[in-house]
KOLDO-962773 format. One line per 5 residues: number of its first residue (from 1); their letters; for each residue x, y, z of N, C-alpha, C. Coordinates in steps of 0.02 Angstrom, whole numbers. Example, Ala and Ser with C-alpha at 12.3 -4.5 7.8 and 13.67 -1.06 7.14 Angstrom:
1	as	660 -284 390 615 -225 390 660 -165 390 | 642 -112 354 684 -53 357 645 2 394
//
This chain:
1	xxxxx	1086 6624 5624 1110 6608 5691 1110 6533 5701 | 1160 6510 5741 1165 6438 5753 1109 6415 5799 | 1090 6353 5790 1038 6323 5832 1068 6310 5901 | 1037 6344 5951 1066 6336 6018 1058 6267 6046 | 1014 6228 6016 1004 6159 6040 1045 6108 6000
6	xxxxx	1085 6133 5953 1127 6087 5914 1176 6052 5961 | 1187 5987 5952 1232 5951 5998 1305 5972 5993 | 1325 6004 5936 1394 6025 5928 1410 6087 5969 | 1356 6118 5997 1366 6178 6037 1363 6160 6111 | 1403 6197 6149 1397 6190 6221 1402 6260 6251
11	xxxxx	1371 6269 6309 1362 6335 6337 1400 6341 6403 | 1421 6405 6414 1452 6423 6478 1408 6478 6507 | 1384 6467 6567 1338 6514 6599 1371 6545 6660 | 1370 6613 6662 1401 6649 6718 1349 6697 6747 | 1334 6693 6813 1286 6739 6844 1313 6810 6844
16	xxxxx	1269 6860 6838 1287 6931 6840 1251 6963 6898 | 1286 6996 6944 1259 7029 7002 1267 7104 6995 | 1221 7141 7026 1227 7214 7026 1270 7236 7084 | 1270 7304 7097 1313 7330 7150 1288 7309 7219 | 1225 7293 7225 1199 7270 7289 1206 7194 7295
21	xxxxx	1244 7164 7247 1256 7092 7245 1193 7051 7235 | 1145 7083 7205 1085 7046 7187 1091 7022 7115 | 1061 6967 7104 1065 6936 7037 1027 6980 6988 | 1065 7002 6938 1035 7044 6887 1023 7007 6822 | 1048 6948 6819 1041 6909 6757 1097 6858 6749
26	xxxxx	1103 6832 6690 1155 6780 6675 1190 6797 6609 | 1254 6780 6608 1293 6787 6546 1302 6718 6517 | 1273 6708 6458 1272 6642 6428 1312 6645 6363 | 1362 6600 6357 1406 6596 6297 1400 6527 6267 | 1386 6525 6204 1383 6461 6167 1448 6453 6127
31	xxxxx	1479 6397 6134 1542 6381 6099 1531 6324 6050 | 1558 6333 5989 1552 6282 5938 1611 6235 5944 | 1599 6170 5955 1654 6121 5962 1692 6110 5898 | 1665 6136 5843 1702 6129 5780 1769 6164 5781 | 1774 6215 5824 1838 6249 5830 1893 6202 5854
36	xxxxx	1875 6155 5897 1925 6106 5920 1946 6062 5862 | 1896 6043 5822 1912 6001 5763 1959 6038 5716 | 1946 6103 5706 1990 6142 5662 2061 6145 5690 | 2067 6152 5756 2133 6155 5788 2172 6090 5780 | 2135 6034 5776 2168 5969 5769 2182 5949 5697
41	xxxxx	2161 5992 5649 2169 5974 5579 2242 5964 5559 | 2286 6005 5587 2357 5999 5569 2388 5934 5592 | 2356 5899 5639 2382 5836 5664 2345 5776 5633 | 2308 5789 5580 2264 5737 5552 2303 5675 5530 | 2362 5686 5499 2399 5628 5471 2426 5584 5526
46	xxxxx	2446 5613 5582 2475 5573 5635 2425 5558 5691 | 2364 5583 5684 2313 5574 5736 2284 5504 5733 | 2280 5470 5790 2252 5403 5794 2197 5402 5847 | 2141 5367 5833 2088 5358 5881 2041 5417 5886 | 2005 5421 5943 1954 5473 5955 1971 5513 6017
51	xxxxx	1946 5577 6017 1952 5620 6075 1881 5644 6094 | 1866 5641 6157 1801 5664 6181 1811 5706 6243 | 1771 5761 6248 1771 5804 6307 1705 5794 6343 | 1706 5777 6407 1646 5760 6445 1635 5811 6500 | 1572 5821 6516 1556 5862 6574 1563 5820 6637
56	xxxxx	1552 5851 6694 1560 5815 6757 1510 5758 6764 | 1451 5767 6732 1401 5714 6738 1405 5664 6681 | 1457 5667 6640 1469 5618 6588 1440 5634 6521 | 1410 5695 6513 1383 5714 6448 1440 5731 6401 | 1433 5713 6338 1484 5726 6287 1478 5797 6263
61	xxxxx	1530 5837 6274 1532 5905 6250 1568 5910 6182 | 1616 5866 6172 1651 5865 6107 1668 5793 6091 | 1657 5775 6028 1673 5708 6004 1704 5716 5935 | 1768 5694 5928 1802 5701 5864 1769 5662 5808 | 1731 5609 5827 1696 5569 5777 1624 5591 5768
66	xxxxx	1597 5633 5814 1529 5657 5809 1475 5605 5823 | 1492 5553 5859 1444 5498 5870 1408 5503 5937 | 1437 5538 5985 1410 5535 6053 1383 5602 6078 | 1373 5652 6035 1346 5716 6058 1277 5707 6091 | 1269 5737 6149 1205 5733 6185 1193 5667 6219
71	xxxxx	1244 5624 6219 1238 5559 6250 1289 5551 6306 | 1278 5498 6344 1327 5481 6396 1383 5440 6363 | 1444 5457 6381 1501 5422 6350 1498 5348 6368 | 1503 5302 6320 1491 5231 6334 1543 5201 6380 | 1606 5228 6382 1659 5197 6423 1670 5234 6488
76	xxxxx	1619 5275 6509 1628 5315 6569 1636 5273 6631 | 1596 5219 6636 1603 5176 6695 1670 5141 6697 | 1696 5124 6639 1762 5090 6637 1817 5138 6657 | 1814 5198 6630 1868 5246 6647 1865 5266 6720 | 1804 5272 6748 1799 5290 6819 1830 5236 6863
81	xxxxx	1817 5174 6845 1844 5119 6887 1919 5112 6881 | 1946 5127 6823 2018 5116 6812 2061 5174 6833 | 2034 5234 6834 2076 5293 6845 2066 5326 6912 | 2032 5295 6958 2028 5321 7025 2098 5326 7055 | 2111 5378 7090 2178 5385 7122 2227 5422 7079
86	xxxxx	2205 5450 7023 2250 5492 6983 2295 5454 6935 | 2283 5390 6923 2324 5351 6876 2308 5373 6805 | 2357 5393 6767 2346 5418 6699 2374 5372 6646 | 2392 5311 6663 2417 5264 6613 2359 5239 6569 | 2371 5223 6506 2318 5198 6463 2288 5134 6492
91	xxxxx	2222 5128 6487 2187 5068 6510 2162 5029 6450 | 2167 4964 6455 2146 4920 6400 2073 4901 6410 | 2030 4918 6362 1959 4900 6363 1949 4841 6318 | 1926 4787 6348 1921 4721 6313 1987 4709 6277 | 1984 4688 6215 2045 4674 6177 2050 4719 6116
96	xxxxx	2010 4774 6113 2008 4815 6053 2029 4887 6063 | 2032 4911 6125 2037 4983 6134 2083 4999 6194 | 2123 5055 6185 2160 5085 6239 2128 5153 6255 | 2117 5168 6320 2084 5231 6340 2128 5267 6390 | 2133 5333 6378 2171 5376 6424 2125 5433 6446
101	xxxxx	2135 5459 6507 2089 5508 6536 2129 5564 6569 | 2106 5627 6556 2136 5685 6587 2080 5728 6616 | 2080 5741 6682 2026 5777 6716 2049 5847 6736 | 2005 5897 6723 2019 5966 6744 1996 5975 6816 | 2042 5991 6859 2025 5998 6930 1982 6059 6944
106	xxxxx	1985 6111 6902 1947 6173 6915 1873 6167 6895 | 1860 6143 6835 1791 6143 6809 1760 6074 6803 | 1799 6021 6817 1772 5954 6815 1765 5925 6746 | 1793 5958 6695 1791 5929 6628 1838 5871 6623 | 1819 5824 6582 1859 5763 6573 1874 5755 6498
111	xxxxx	1938 5746 6483 1959 5733 6413 1975 5659 6407 | 1942 5626 6362 1952 5554 6352 1985 5543 6284 | 2037 5501 6285 2069 5480 6222 2061 5405 6214 | 2032 5384 6158 2020 5313 6146 2054 5294 6080 | 2097 5244 6082 2135 5222 6023 2126 5147 6014
116	xxxxx	2104 5125 5955 2099 5053 5942 2168 5021 5944 | 2172 4961 5968 2236 4926 5974 2269 4917 5906 | 2227 4905 5854 2256 4894 5788 2291 4956 5762 | 2264 5017 5781 2298 5078 5759 2365 5088 5795 | 2365 5070 5860 2428 5074 5898 2481 5027 5869
121	xxxxx	2458 4967 5855 2505 4918 5826 2530 4940 5759 | 2485 4970 5718 2506 4994 5652 2557 5050 5657 | 2547 5095 5706 2594 5152 5714 2663 5129 5737 | 2665 5074 5774 2729 5048 5799 2760 4996 5753 | 2726 4976 5700 2754 4924 5657 2818 4947 5623
126	xxxxx	2821 5011 5602 2882 5037 5571 2940 5038 5619 | 2925 5059 5682 2978 5059 5732 3003 4988 5745 | 2954 4941 5748 2973 4872 5760 3017 4845 5704 | 2999 4862 5642 3040 4840 5585 3110 4870 5589 | 3112 4935 5608 3178 4967 5614 3221 4934 5668
131	xxxxx	3189 4919 5725 3225 4886 5779 3249 4818 5758 | 3205 4780 5724 3224 4713 5701 3282 4718 5651 | 3278 4767 5605 3332 4774 5556 3399 4791 5589 | 3396 4840 5635 3458 4859 5670 3485 4801 5711 | 3440 4765 5744 3462 4707 5784 3494 4654 5739
136	xxxxx	3462 4643 5681 3491 4594 5634 3560 4614 5611 | 3567 4678 5595 3633 4702 5572 3685 4694 5628 | 3664 4711 5689 3711 4704 5745 3731 4631 5757 | 3682 4586 5750 3697 4515 5759 3745 4490 5705 | 3731 4510 5642 3775 4490 5587 3846 4518 5597
141	xxxxx	3849 4581 5619 3914 4611 5631 3951 4575 5687 | 3913 4557 5740 3943 4522 5797 3968 4453 5778 | 3938 4424 5726 3958 4356 5704 4014 4359 5653 | 4004 4401 5601 4050 4399 5544 4115 4437 5557 | 4113 4491 5597 4176 4527 5610 4226 4484 5649
146	xxxxx	4206 4453 5705 4254 4407 5738 4275 4349 5693 | 4227 4324 5652 4244 4269 5607 4297 4291 5556 | 4287 4351 5529 4337 4378 5481 4405 4386 5515 | 4404 4413 5575 4467 4423 5612 4502 4356 5625 | 4463 4307 5646 4492 4241 5662 4520 4208 5598
151	xxxxx	4482 4213 5543 4505 4183 5480 4569 4217 5457 | 4571 4284 5460 4631 4320 5440 4690 4302 5484 | 4678 4298 5548 4732 4279 5595 4757 4209 5580 | 4710 4163 5566 4729 4094 5552 4770 4090 5487 | 4750 4128 5436 4787 4128 5372 4858 4154 5381
156	xxxxx	4864 4208 5419 4931 4235 5430 4974 4187 5471 | 4943 4154 5520 4980 4105 5560 5002 4046 5517 | 4958 4022 5473 4976 3967 5428 5032 3987 5381 | 5032 4050 5359 5086 4074 5315 5152 4072 5352 | 5152 4092 5415 5214 4090 5454 5237 4018 5463
161	xxxxx	5191 3972 5475 5208 3902 5484 5238 3874 5420 | 5210 3892 5362 5237 3866 5298 5308 3890 5288 | 5322 3954 5303 5389 3980 5293 5438 3946 5341 | 5418 3936 5404 5463 3903 5451 5479 3832 5429 | 5431 3798 5398 5445 3731 5372 5494 3733 5314
166	xxxxx	5489 3785 5271 5537 3792 5217 5608 3802 5245 | 5612 3844 5296 5677 3856 5327 5704 3792 5359 | 5659 3755 5391 5679 3692 5421 5707 3643 5370 | 5680 3646 5309 5703 3602 5255 5764 3629 5219 | 5791 3686 5242 5853 3711 5214 5848 3771 5170
171	xxxxx	5788 3798 5158 5780 3856 5115 5787 3919 5157 | 5849 3943 5163 5862 4002 5205 5848 4068 5168 | 5826 4064 5106 5807 4125 5069 5733 4142 5078 | 5695 4098 5110 5623 4110 5120 5613 4167 5169 | 5562 4209 5155 5546 4265 5199 5470 4270 5208
176	xxxxx	5450 4295 5266 5379 4302 5281 5356 4372 5260 | 5307 4375 5215 5279 4438 5193 5220 4456 5237 | 5232 4493 5290 5180 4510 5338 5193 4580 5364 | 5166 4632 5329 5183 4701 5348 5144 4728 5408 | 5103 4687 5440 5061 4711 5495 5102 4737 5553
181	xxxxx	5069 4778 5595 5102 4806 5654 5083 4770 5718 | 5044 4717 5713 5023 4681 5773 5076 4630 5792 | 5058 4584 5838 5107 4535 5863 5134 4490 5807 | 5090 4468 5761 5112 4425 5707 5160 4462 5661 | 5147 4526 5649 5192 4565 5608 5261 4572 5640
186	xxxxx	5262 4582 5705 5325 4588 5741 5363 4521 5740 | 5326 4466 5749 5358 4400 5745 5388 4389 5676 | 5351 4408 5623 5375 4398 5555 5439 4438 5542 | 5438 4501 5563 5498 4542 5552 5558 4515 5592 | 5546 4494 5653 5601 4466 5693 5627 4402 5661
191	xxxxx	5582 4361 5633 5603 4299 5600 5645 4315 5539 | 5623 4364 5499 5662 4383 5439 5730 4411 5458 | 5732 4452 5510 5797 4479 5533 5843 4423 5557 | 5814 4374 5591 5854 4318 5614 5885 4280 5556 | 5845 4269 5502 5870 4234 5443 5925 4274 5409
196	xxxxx	5917 4341 5406 5970 4382 5377 6035 4375 5417 | 6029 4379 5483 6089 4372 5524 6119 4302 5518 | 6076 4252 5512 6101 4183 5505 6138 4175 5439 | 6111 4203 5385 6145 4198 5320 6212 4234 5321 | 6214 4293 5354 6278 4328 5359 6329 4288 5400
201	xxxxx	6304 4257 5454 6349 4218 5495 6376 4157 5457 | 6331 4123 5420 6353 4065 5381 6404 4085 5329 | 6390 4142 5295 6437 4165 5244 6504 4183 5275 | 6501 4216 5334 6562 4236 5367 6604 4175 5387 | 6571 4126 5417 6607 4067 5439 6633 4026 5380
206	xxxxx	6592 4022 5327 6613 3984 5267 6675 4015 5235 | 6673 4082 5228 6731 4115 5199 6791 4110 5244 | 6779 4112 5310 6834 4106 5357 6867 4037 5351 | 6826 3986 5341 6853 3918 5332 6899 3915 5271 | 6875 3946 5216 6914 3945 5155 6981 3981 5165
211	xxxxx	6978 4040 5195 7038 4079 5205 7086 4045 5254 | 7057 4012 5305 7099 3976 5352 7137 3920 5317 | 7103 3883 5276 7135 3827 5241 7186 3852 5190 | 7170 3908 5157 7219 3936 5111 7282 3956 5148 | 7273 3986 5207 7331 4007 5246 7373 3948 5267
216	xxxxx	7339 3895 5290 7375 3835 5312 7411 3802 5253 | 7379 3802 5194 7411 3770 5136 7472 3809 5114 | 7466 3876 5115 7524 3917 5095 7581 3909 5145 | 7564 3909 5209 7616 3905 5261 7646 3835 5267 | 7606 3784 5249 7627 3715 5262 7619 3674 5199
221	xxxxx	7661 3682 5151 7657 3644 5089 7677 3571 5099 | 7715 3558 5152 7739 3490 5164 7693 3450 5208 | 7630 3468 5214 7584 3435 5259 7565 3364 5236 | 7580 3348 5174 7560 3283 5146 7591 3226 5185 | 7653 3233 5202 7687 3179 5239 7729 3209 5294
226	xxxxx	7699 3234 5349 7737 3269 5400 7789 3226 5435 | 7774 3162 5447 7822 3120 5482 7886 3112 5442 | 7880 3109 5377 7940 3104 5336 7982 3167 5344 | 7950 3225 5345 7986 3288 5352 8017 3294 5421 | 7980 3273 5473 8009 3275 5541 8073 3234 5543
231	xxxxx	8070 3174 5517 8128 3130 5520 8186 3158 5479 | 8169 3189 5422 8222 3217 5380 8256 3276 5415 | 8216 3319 5445 8244 3376 5481 8287 3353 5540 | 8265 3300 5574 8304 3274 5630 8372 3247 5606 | 8372 3214 5548 8436 3189 5520 8483 3247 5505
236	xxxxx	8454 3300 5474 8495 3359 5458 8521 3392 5521 | 8480 3397 5571 8501 3428 5634 8558 3390 5666 | 8552 3324 5670 8605 3284 5700 8670 3290 5660 | 8663 3294 5593 8723 3302 5551 8757 3368 5565 | 8717 3420 5574 8746 3486 5587 8782 3487 5655
241	xxxxx	8752 3456 5705 8783 3453 5771 8848 3414 5769 | 8846 3358 5731 8907 3316 5727 8964 3352 5692 | 8946 3401 5650 8998 3439 5615 9018 3502 5653 | 8988 3511 5713 9006 3568 5754 8963 3629 5743 | 8912 3624 5700 8868 3682 5687 8808 3678 5734
246	xxxxx	8822 3694 5797 8768 3690 5847 8711 3740 5834 | 8731 3801 5810 8679 3850 5796 8633 3827 5741 | 8659 3793 5690 8616 3766 5637 8571 3711 5665 | 8599 3670 5710 8558 3618 5741 8500 3648 5781 | 8514 3703 5817 8461 3735 5855 8407 3764 5810
251	xxxxx	8429 3792 5753 8380 3819 5706 8337 3764 5676 | 8368 3709 5659 8329 3654 5631 8280 3626 5682 | 8303 3623 5745 8258 3599 5798 8198 3645 5806 | 8211 3710 5809 8156 3758 5815 8108 3754 5756 | 8137 3747 5697 8094 3740 5637 8052 3677 5640
256	xxxxx	8082 3623 5663 8045 3559 5666 7988 3563 5716 | 8001 3593 5775 7948 3600 5825 7893 3646 5801 | 7915 3702 5769 7866 3750 5742 7821 3716 5690 | 7853 3680 5645 7815 3646 5593 7767 3596 5623 | 7790 3559 5673 7747 3509 5704 7687 3542 5739
261	xxxxx	7698 3600 5772 7642 3633 5807 7591 3661 5758 | 7615 3683 5699 7569 3710 5650 7529 3655 5615 | 7561 3599 5603 7528 3544 5568 7478 3508 5613 | 7494 3504 5676 7452 3466 5722 7383 3498 5728 | 7332 3457 5720 7263 3480 5725 7241 3476 5799
266	xxxxx	7223 3535 5825 7200 3538 5894 7128 3561 5895 | 7088 3529 5938 7018 3549 5944 7011 3618 5974 | 7056 3634 6021 7054 3699 6054 7122 3732 6044 | 7122 3791 6013 7184 3828 6000 7183 3891 6043 | 7235 3898 6085 7236 3951 6134 7291 4002 6121
271	xxxxx	7292 4055 6161 7344 4106 6156 7412 4076 6170 | 7415 4029 6216 7479 3996 6231 7508 3962 6170 | 7465 3928 6131 7489 3894 6070 7515 3944 6019 | 7479 3999 6010 7499 4049 5960 7565 4083 5980 | 7571 4101 6045 7633 4132 6068 7693 4085 6063
276	xxxxx	7682 4021 6074 7736 3972 6068 7758 3967 5996 | 7710 3968 5949 7729 3966 5878 7769 4028 5860 | 7750 4086 5888 7788 4147 5875 7858 4143 5904 | 7864 4115 5965 7929 4109 5996 7975 4065 5956 | 7951 4008 5932 7992 3962 5893 8014 3996 5827
281	xxxxx	7969 4032 5797 7986 4066 5734 8039 4120 5746 | 8030 4160 5799 8078 4213 5815 8146 4184 5836 | 8144 4126 5868 8206 4095 5889 8251 4078 5830 | 8220 4059 5774 8259 4044 5714 8302 4105 5694 | 8270 4163 5695 8305 4223 5672 8349 4253 5726
286	xxxxx	8335 4239 5789 8381 4261 5841 8448 4224 5833 | 8442 4160 5817 8503 4120 5807 8540 4144 5745 | 8501 4158 5693 8532 4179 5630 8569 4245 5637 | 8535 4296 5667 8565 4363 5672 8605 4373 5736 | 8606 4322 5780 8645 4323 5841 8632 4386 5881
291	xxxxx	8681 4429 5890 8675 4487 5934 8638 4546 5902 | 8620 4539 5838 8587 4595 5803 8511 4597 5814 | 8483 4544 5841 8409 4541 5847 8390 4510 5914 | 8340 4540 5946 8313 4513 6008 8237 4521 6008 | 8205 4485 6052 8131 4490 6055 8109 4478 6128
296	xxxxx	8050 4502 6143 8018 4489 6208 7945 4473 6197 | 7920 4427 6238 7850 4408 6236 7822 4415 6307 | 7773 4457 6315 7746 4472 6382 7671 4459 6381 | 7650 4414 6424 7579 4397 6429 7564 4372 6499 | 7509 4394 6526 7487 4371 6592 7471 4297 6588
301	xxxxx	7497 4256 6633 7481 4183 6632 7407 4169 6634 | 7367 4214 6663 7295 4203 6667 7263 4206 6598 | 7298 4235 6549 7271 4242 6482 7291 4184 6435 | 7333 4140 6459 7360 4087 6416 7305 4041 6389 | 7251 4033 6427 7198 3988 6405 7145 4021 6361
306	xxxxx	7154 4085 6346 7105 4120 6304 7107 4093 6233 | 7049 4093 6202 7043 4067 6134 7064 4120 6083 | 7106 4100 6035 7126 4144 5980 7123 4105 5915 | 7127 4141 5860 7126 4109 5794 7195 4085 5776 | 7199 4027 5746 7264 3998 5725 7297 4043 5673
311	xxxxx	7364 4048 5678 7404 4088 5631 7379 4160 5626 | 7368 4191 5684 7345 4261 5684 7401 4310 5702 | 7455 4286 5733 7511 4329 5750 7574 4314 5709 | 7585 4251 5694 7647 4231 5659 7655 4265 5591 | 7603 4271 5550 7612 4307 5486 7631 4380 5494
316	xxxxx	7608 4412 5548 7625 4482 5560 7698 4489 5581 | 7722 4440 5620 7793 4440 5639 7837 4428 5578 | 7813 4384 5535 7850 4370 5473 7857 4432 5430 | 7806 4475 5430 7811 4537 5391 7869 4580 5416 | 7877 4582 5483 7934 4621 5510 8000 4591 5489
321	xxxxx	8006 4524 5493 8069 4492 5475 8086 4505 5403 | 8035 4502 5359 8048 4509 5287 8058 4582 5268 | 8016 4628 5296 8016 4697 5271 8045 4748 5320 | 8047 4733 5385 8064 4785 5432 8132 4780 5464 | 8161 4720 5471 8225 4713 5506 8281 4746 5467
326	xxxxx	8328 4777 5503 8384 4811 5471 8448 4775 5493 | 8477 4738 5446 8536 4696 5463 8598 4738 5477 | 8598 4801 5460 8656 4844 5474 8653 4873 5544 | 8603 4856 5582 8596 4880 5651 8607 4823 5700 | 8627 4840 5760 8638 4789 5811 8583 4789 5864
331	xxxxx	8533 4832 5857 8481 4838 5909 8411 4823 5883 | 8405 4780 5831 8338 4762 5807 8300 4725 5863 | 8239 4748 5875 8200 4719 5930 8126 4715 5912 | 8096 4660 5933 8024 4650 5923 7993 4634 5991 | 7937 4667 6006 7904 4658 6071 7831 4637 6059
336	xxxxx	7812 4583 6093 7742 4559 6089 7712 4563 6158 | 7656 4600 6165 7621 4606 6229 7547 4592 6219 | 7520 4554 6266 7449 4536 6262 7416 4560 6327 | 7357 4592 6320 7322 4619 6378 7247 4614 6367 | 7211 4624 6423 7138 4624 6420 7113 4696 6418
341	xxxxx	7062 4707 6376 7027 4771 6374 6952 4757 6372 | 6922 4756 6431 6849 4743 6436 6833 4676 6404 | 6792 4676 6352 6772 4613 6320 6817 4594 6262 | 6877 4623 6259 6924 4609 6205 6990 4584 6233 | 7024 4545 6192 7092 4523 6205 7135 4557 6152
346	xxxxx	7184 4597 6173 7222 4639 6127 7296 4618 6128 | 7321 4604 6068 7393 4588 6060 7425 4646 6022 | 7480 4673 6051 7515 4730 6021 7585 4707 6002 | 7602 4713 5938 7668 4694 5912 7705 4759 5894 | 7761 4772 5928 7798 4834 5918 7869 4818 5896
351	xxxxx	7892 4853 5844 7962 4843 5822 7994 4911 5811 | 8060 4910 5806 8098 4971 5792 8131 4968 5723 | 8093 4939 5676 8121 4928 5609 8118 4988 5564 | 8117 4976 5498 8121 5029 5449 8060 5076 5451 | 8002 5048 5471 7941 5089 5469 7910 5089 5399
356	xxxxx	7854 5122 5393 7817 5123 5329 7803 5196 5312 | 7812 5213 5249 7798 5282 5227 7723 5296 5231 | 7703 5360 5239 7632 5376 5243 7593 5354 5182 | 7623 5359 5123 7588 5338 5063 7574 5263 5064 | 7625 5224 5081 7616 5151 5084 7568 5131 5140
361	xxxxx	7571 5168 5196 7526 5153 5251 7453 5166 5230 | 7442 5219 5191 7374 5233 5167 7350 5177 5121 | 7395 5150 5079 7377 5095 5035 7358 5033 5076 | 7396 5021 5130 7381 4963 5172 7313 4970 5205 | 7298 5030 5231 7232 5041 5262 7176 5032 5212
366	xxxxx	7187 5056 5152 7136 5048 5099 7126 4975 5082 | 7181 4938 5079 7175 4866 5063 7139 4828 5118 | 7152 4847 5181 7118 4813 5236 7043 4828 5237 | 7024 4886 5210 6954 4904 5209 6914 4874 5153 | 6946 4842 5105 6911 4812 5048 6876 4747 5069
371	xxxxx	6816 4734 5042 6781 4672 5060 6813 4609 5031 | 6849 4616 4975 6881 4558 4943 6955 4571 4936 | 6994 4516 4935 7066 4522 4929 7086 4537 4858 | 7139 4575 4850 7165 4591 4783 7227 4551 4766 | 7251 4511 4814 7311 4470 4802 7373 4499 4835
376	xxxxx	7370 4563 4855 7427 4594 4889 7421 4585 4964 | 7479 4589 4998 7482 4585 5071 7443 4525 5097 | 7460 4467 5072 7420 4407 5088 7417 4394 5163 | 7476 4396 5197 7476 4379 5268 7435 4427 5309 | 7449 4493 5303 7414 4543 5342 7339 4543 5325
381	xxxxx	7324 4541 5260 7253 4543 5238 7216 4480 5261 | 7251 4423 5259 7219 4360 5278 7200 4360 5352 | 7246 4383 5395 7231 4385 5467 7172 4432 5480 | 7174 4491 5451 7121 4540 5463 7053 4514 5438 | 7051 4484 5379 6988 4460 5351 6959 4403 5392
386	xxxxx	7002 4356 5412 6977 4299 5450 6949 4321 5518 | 6982 4368 5551 6958 4392 5615 6889 4425 5608 | 6881 4466 5556 6816 4500 5547 6762 4451 5525 | 6780 4403 5484 6731 4353 5463 6707 4312 5522 | 6753 4294 5567 6735 4252 5624 6699 4289 5679
391	xxxxx	6722 4351 5694 6699 4385 5754 6660 4450 5741 | 6666 4479 5682 6630 4540 5667 6676 4599 5655 | 6648 4656 5634 6689 4714 5614 6726 4748 5672 | 6708 4734 5734 6743 4765 5791 6813 4735 5801 | 6826 4678 5769 6889 4643 5780 6930 4647 5715
396	xxxxx	6995 4631 5721 7038 4632 5663 7106 4661 5679 | 7138 4689 5627 7207 4713 5632 7208 4789 5621 | 7246 4824 5663 7259 4895 5654 7335 4904 5649 | 7356 4950 5606 7428 4959 5596 7444 5033 5595 | 7500 5051 5629 7524 5120 5631 7600 5118 5626
401	xxxxx	7627 5165 5589 7699 5162 5578 7727 5232 5562 | 7792 5239 5579 7828 5300 5563 7895 5280 5533 | 7912 5307 5475 7977 5289 5444 8036 5305 5489 | 8081 5256 5496 8140 5265 5537 8128 5255 5611 | 8065 5248 5632 8049 5239 5703 8025 5168 5717
406	xxxxx	7980 5143 5677 7955 5075 5687 7881 5070 5672 | 7855 5011 5686 7785 4996 5670 7751 4964 5730 | 7688 4981 5740 7647 4952 5793 7586 4919 5760 | 7579 4854 5771 7522 4817 5744 7479 4793 5803 | 7415 4809 5801 7369 4790 5855 7318 4740 5828
411	xxxxx	7312 4685 5864 7265 4632 5844 7213 4625 5899 | 7149 4627 5881 7095 4622 5930 7056 4557 5921 | 7049 4520 5977 7011 4458 5980 6952 4467 6030 | 6902 4425 6025 6853 4423 6079 6884 4391 6141 | 6867 4417 6199 6895 4392 6261 6853 4335 6288
416	xxxxx	6872 4274 6273 6835 4216 6297 6881 4156 6303 | 6860 4110 6345 6900 4050 6357 6900 4007 6295 | 6950 3962 6292 6960 3921 6233 6900 3878 6215 | 6878 3882 6152 6825 3839 6125 6849 3811 6059 | 6813 3761 6034 6834 3731 5972 6814 3772 5911
421	xxxx	6780 3829 5922 6757 3870 5866 6815 3905 5831 | 6873 3915 5867 6927 3952 5837 6972 3909 5794 | 6963 3845 5795 7005 3801 5753 6969 3788 5688 | 6947 3841 5656 6908 3835 5594 6954 3822 5536
//
């Protein structure tokens, strides 16, 4: 049997009364505090400090260290002074110990927990290291991620600046390699698209210049010394009039004026200039064929100042004179009408000539659709190519014809006032 006076034992005494409520004895139970120690064994690895259970008078009933059995708890006065009023926060005893207290309201037992400060600090050192590590990582991330972003942004911006300098120095083949979807990527793609459009425009205008000069050279072989030719034509005209050939004189006069208008370099070339050149050219053949050929030119005076391309109608009229007029008829007629259609200026040339067979018309359409000239249909192909080179694919020449009925040629220009851009 256990020693009832052993300090590890504590007793619970309960009075026993009989039916007459007289005291018949006492029920005495001795409890071994080692049972509490056994219950705390599973928490041994994480357990810090000491636990003591005190009676109401301060006697130690249980001590996890076994040092205070049968004695008064040494920190009882401290805990009483600090925990009056139900405060259960840990109290600091000197600089070495934290004490916590839990009181049983029913039996007056007091549970004391005492933990050395060094044990508390040791248990939190791992947490502190973790917090410091995470904080350090967050700080590094907060520093290096924006720095990386800024450096990357600066490099991409410098790349754009280098390419723009190349373009400024004349290298129109330079392109910005920036596949990003952000603002810089959009700027890069827009810049590349602009360069592509610029190169196409330069090529279009350059080719248009070449074709324009070829057309002028073919039409005006005598441009080397125009004043000599003017004077010579005037001498011939006066000779014809003196011999009674007034119709020849009129033809020579029309030819001289036409030649002069074509040779003269004008900064602004308008619809009025082109229609006048057509009138002079048609007048030559009206005089030649007399009553067999007539023409009309209809245009709103408000359109006379519109800008058109030089030699854009005369070659088409010449095609009719060469291929379409029927000298065995007395009603050959050519009609030129110019009108506005929204943002376009449309010239329609209608004749009642021989017309074109469907097979030949298909060949003409195929030739007009080719990117390069094959040498055939120089006049028609030249006008169509120059219009598209200067203004884009929406403009150019359309042709429709029926054999024995006639031909309709439609020429589309941009609808704008005269500028020096059309005298290319």
